[in-house]
C-alpha positions in Angstrom: -272.6 182.3 268.6 -270.8 179.1 268.0 -271.9 176.1 265.9 -273.0 173.2 268.0 -273.1 169.6 266.9 -275.5 167.0 268.3 -275.4 163.3 267.4 -278.1 160.9 268.4 -278.6 157.2 267.8 -281.9 156.6 265.9 -281.9 152.8 266.0 -279.7 149.8 266.4 -280.4 146.7 264.4 -279.0 143.2 264.8 -278.9 141.2 261.6 -277.8 137.7 261.1 -275.5 136.7 258.2 -275.1 132.9 258.1 -275.9 132.7 261.8 -273.4 135.4 262.7 -274.9 138.5 264.2 -273.8 141.9 262.9 -274.8 145.3 264.4 -276.0 148.3 262.4 -276.3 151.7 264.0 -278.3 154.5 262.4 -277.3 158.0 263.7 -278.4 161.5 263.0 -276.0 164.5 263.5 -277.2 168.1 263.4 -275.2 171.3 263.3 -276.9 174.5 264.5 -276.1 178.1 265.3 -279.1 180.2 266.3 -277.5 183.3 264.6 -277.2 181.5 261.2 -280.4 181.3 259.2 -278.8 178.6 256.9 -278.7 176.2 259.9 -279.6 173.7 261.2 -278.5 171.0 258.8 -278.7 167.3 259.5 -276.9 164.2 258.2 -277.8 160.6 258.7 -275.1 157.9 258.9 -275.1 154.1 259.2 -272.3 152.3 261.0 -271.7 148.6 260.5 -270.1 146.4 263.2 -269.5 142.8 262.2 -268.6 140.3 264.8 -265.3 139.5 263.1 -263.1 141.3 260.7 -260.4 140.1 258.3 -256.8 140.9 259.2 -254.7 141.3 256.1 -251.5 140.9 257.9 -252.3 137.6 259.6 -254.7 136.5 256.9 -257.2 135.4 259.5 -260.5 136.4 261.0 -260.3 138.3 264.3 -262.9 139.5 266.8 -263.9 143.1 266.1 -262.6 145.6 268.6 -265.5 148.0 269.3 -264.0 149.4 272.6 -264.2 152.9 271.2 -267.9 152.9 270.5 -270.8 154.0 272.6 -271.4 151.8 275.7 -274.9 150.8 274.5 -273.3 149.3 271.3 -270.7 147.4 273.4 -273.5 146.1 275.7 -275.5 144.8 272.7 -272.4 143.3 271.2 -271.6 141.5 274.4 -275.1 140.1 274.5 -275.4 138.9 270.9 -271.8 138.0 270.2 -271.4 135.7 273.2 
């Protein structure tokens, strides 16, 4: 059998740093193969999405491009970053 990976969002937090909202996403990933007695294994990760990021080339703050993230994260960002 093949190893399967499953990733779930555990929680999403909005935190304010000097009145600027940042988004933190806690995920858990698990790898399993029912034919392998060493599995499943799990790993928790935290992703941080600030509203703005520093661009070294232009030496200026820019809005963070989160277009590649889950839609739920984009929806929350649209609500709190507006």
